[in-house]
Each structure stands twice: as structure tokens, then as C-alpha cells.
N, C-alpha and C positions, 0 to 999 in steps of 0.2 A: 377151451370151451366154457369154463364157468363164466367168462366175461361175455360171450354170446349169449347166454342164458341169462345173465343180468340184464344186458341190454334189451333183449326181447322182453322180460319182465317190467322193466322201467316203461317201454314204449306201450305195453299193454294196459298198463295202469296210468299213466299220465293223462291221457284225455279225461278220463273219469275225475281222478283228483283236481284237474286243472279248473273244471266247471265249478265242482264243491268249493274250491278256494276262492274264485272269483266272485261267486255269490256271498260267500262269508264275508270277503273283503267289502262288497259293496254294503251289506249289512252293517258291518262294524264301522264305517265311515259315514254314513248317514246318521247311527245311533251317536256318534263321537260330536257330529256337527249338532244335533238337537239334544244334547246329553241332559236329562232330567236333572244330574247332579251336578252340572256345570256352575261355576261360580259366577259365569258370564251371565246366567238367567236373571240374576239381580247382583250386578258388582258394584261394592262399595269402592270410591275412590277416596282415600284416605287426606289425600292432599287438596283435592278439590271439594271435599265434603259434599259429593254429589253421586247419586245414584245412576250408573252408567248401565243401560239395559242392552242386552245384547240379543242377536237373531233369534236364539233359542228360546227367548222369554216370550216371544211373538206367538210360536204356537201353543195352543191349549196344553194342557198338562196330559190330557187322556192320550193325545197323538204322541207325544214324548214317550208315555208309559208304554204305550204298545210297541213302539221300537225298541225299548229297553228289553220287552219281553220275548221279542223276537230276536234280538242278539242274544239273550240267554238260552233260547232255544236253538238258536244256529250253534253255538259252543256245543250243546249236547249232541246236535245231529251229526256235526261233523266229526267229532270223537268218536261217535258210534258207527257212524258210516266207515270210517278209516279201519276200525276192528274188522267190521262185517267184510270189507274188501279184502283184507288181509287172510281172513278165514276161507273164504270162497274161493281166492286165488290158489291157496295151497290144497284146499279139498277138492277142487274140480279137477286142477291139473294133474295132481298126483295120486289122489285116491278115489276118484270118480272115472267117469268113461274115458276121459282125455289120459288117464294114467296107463291105459293100454299102448298109446302111442307115446308117451313122454319116457315109458320104462324100456322103450325099445331103443333108445337114442344112445349112441356110445358115451354116455355120461354117468358117472359114479352117483350113487344115490346122495353122497356127502355133496357134490355140487349142484344137484337138485335142490337140495335143502338150504343150502348157502345162496344161492341165487334168489330163493324167494325170501330168506332171511334178511339179506341185505337191502332189498328192495323194500321189503316191509319196515325195517328199521328207519330208513331213510324218509318213508312217508310217515311215519308215526313222530319222527322228530320235527319234520315240517310242519305237520299240524300242531304239535306242542309249541313250536316257535310262533306261527300265526297267531294263536290264541294268546300267547304271552304278549306279543306286539299290539293285539287289538286291546287288551287290558291297558299297555301303557298309553295308547291313544285316548282312551276313556279317562285315564288320570289327568293327563295333558290336558285334555277339553274341561276338566273339572277344575284345573287350576291348581291341582295338589301336587302334581309330579315333583316340582322343583322343591316341594317342602320335604317330600319324601326323599330326595336325593342329598338335600341339605342333613337329614336326620341321620342318612346312612354316612355321609361323608364326616359327621360328627362322631359316630360311634368309632369309625376307622381311626379318626384322631385320638380317641381316647383309649385306644390300644384294642378293641375288640376286633378280632382276626375275621372280620367279615370276608375280604378277599378269598381267604382260603375255605372257608364255609361255603362261599357260593360256587367257588372250583369243585369242591367235595360234592355239592348238589347237582351240580351239572353232570359229573361223573355217575352219580348215583342215578340219575334220571336217563341216562344212556344206558347204564345196565340194566335197569327197571325193564326198559323199553325192549331189549335183548331179552331179558328173561321171560317176560310176558308172552311174547311172541312165541316162545320156544316150549313155554307151557300148552299154549294153545295147539301149537305141532304135535306135541307129545301125546296130547288128549287126543286129536284126531288119529294118530297113528293107534293108540289103543282102543280107541273106540269100537272098530268094526270086529275086533277080536273080543271085545267083551261084551256085546248084546248084539243080538240079530238087527235090531233096529241102530243102524249106524249112528244117527244124530244123537239118538236118546244115550248110546254107549260113548259117544264122545262128550257129551255133558256129564254124565256119571263119571267119567274117567277125570274129566278137569275139576269137578268137584274133590275128587280124591286127591288130586295133585296138588289142589290149591289149599286144602286142609293140612297135607304132610308140610308144604312149604310154610304155611303159618306157624306149624310146631316149631319148625327149624329155625324161622326167623325170631321167636318167642325167646327159644334158647339162646341165639345168638345176641339179641338185645340185652337179657339177663347177665349173660357172661360178660359184655362190653361195660354195661353200667357197673356191675357188682366189682369189677376189677379198680373201679375209680371210687365207687361210694363207700367201699370196705378198705380203702387204702388208708391207713392211720394218718398220715401225712398229710393228704389231700383233704382228708374229711375235718382235719384241724385247720386247714387254711383259712387265712382271712377273708377279708371282701376282696372284690376284683377292683384294681386300680382305683381304689378309693370310693367305689360304688357299695350298693347294697347287695350286690352280686356276689353270692358265695366264690372263693376261689376255686372250687372243684368244679365248676359249672362248664368252663372253657375245654379242659380237658375232656370232661364226661361226653360233651357235644363232639369233639374230635373224635374219640374212642368209640361213640355210638356211629357216626357217619363211616369209618373205616370198617366196623364191624358189621354194619347194614351192608355196605359194598362188597364186602368178604363173603357174607352169607347169600347174598342175592347172586352173585357170579356163581358160587357153589351150586344153588339150584338149578341156573342156567346150564351150567357144565352137566349136571345129571339129566336135564330134559333133552339137551343135545343128543346125549347117548342113547337115550330112550327113544327118540324121534329116530335116529339112524339104525338102531336095532330094529324097531318095529317096520321101517320102510325095506330093509335087507333081509330080514329073517321071517317076519310075520306079515308079509304085505298081503292084504285081504282085498281084491277090487271086485270079489262078487256082488 
């Protein structure tokens, strides 16, 4: 039954997201073609010692600037709309009028939450990847992507564990997406029982959950870094691979990544149990 709920959730949200994604891709591609930062706007050819003018240079700076502003706004809009759709799908289907029907289905509360969560995480990841790809396209059109790749390869060749950090960063991004969604779900579950105004109660609940989570993350961060900084051996370590980077920086970053992932996961688990409890024991559809 979970798979059926998940398929229904994906179908119900796919059309909305597809239109947003298509509009964003069009804006991102057009902005990349006339990129105001493109080296092609006035590209110097060192071999021929001539200035090569690209199509982007033909357009006035104002037009290219307008499209850059539109692209920046599109990033904010698609990110906000993703969050809004995630909130509305959970609130209307499970806590609003539709909840009377949804809760009569032969499905557990856990399956309802998981179906919403899986779909929300997928769309959050898709939005993040789409924005990241648009950045890459912008850098490519500006002619600086190859330089960035060369710099990254050089750092890896020097022994900097960028591959591990990228993998840890992706894991942290995924865990953070799950955590953020479950925080919203927990707040919406608590809200109707906190204040008579359901929206106001949900906002207040989210603020409380967010503040508590920040205290937890500060504690996790301090604990993670203190285990490295106050380690006499690491504190006395020499420079890293002959550079000016202190020797304890790499293990400090690794420890910070791991600690942040663990702390974020713990908050997500707590929010899961809060959401589950509120929907099973304190569900308020009035």
C-alpha cells in the first residue's frame, strides 16, 4: 500500500513541478547564452592577439543584466515553491479536510508519512540538482569551468581529500533535506494542538523546533571540533603536505562533516517520532 500512496503522491505533484522545471530551464539556458559574465563577451585570443567578439556582446548590458536578475529570481522562486508544495501536500491531505478521507484508508499513519516524505525528498533533490546544473552551465558559458576543474584536480593531486568531502557533502545534503521536511511535518502536526489558529500554531511550533535543533547542532559542532582542536598531537601537527594549511585542518573537516551528519540524522529521527505520535495520538482535524 505504501507504493500505491507514493505513486499517487508523485503523480499528483509531477505536473506542477514539471512546469516549474521547464520554465526554470528556459530561463537558465537563455541566461547562459547571453551571460553577462561570459568571457566570450570580449574574449582575448592569445595566439592571434585579436579580440574575438561573441554573440553575447551584441546585446546591450541592460538586457543581459535583466536576464541575470530573472535567473536569480527564478532560483529563489523554484526553491520557495518546492517548500510550499511540500507543506501544502502534507497539510491538506493529512491535516485538512482531505484528512477525513485519507485517515479512513486501510493504511498506517507511518505509511502516510513515508509516502509524503519520499516524494518530498525526491522533489527537493531534483530542485537542488537542477539549480546546481544551472550554475555549472553559467560557469561553462563564462569560460571558467575548466579552470575550476583544473584547480580541483590539482588539489586532489596535492593530497587534499576532496573526493571524500564531496561524498560527505552529498550525504549531508540528503540528510539535511530529510531533516528539513520532517521538521516541517512535526511542526504541522503540533500546530493544531498548540494554538487555535492552526497556521499560527504550526509556525510557532516550527520556530521552537528550529531553535532547539540549532542548540543541538551547536553542541554537536563544538564537540566535534573540540575533539580535534584540543588534541595535543593534532594541534602540534605541521603543515599539510608542505602547504601553509595546518595539519589538523583535514581531520577537523572530516570530523565536522561526520558530526553534522550524525546530529542532523538524530534531529530527523526525533521529528519523525514527533510527527508519528501527533498523527496517531493527537490528530486534530477540527
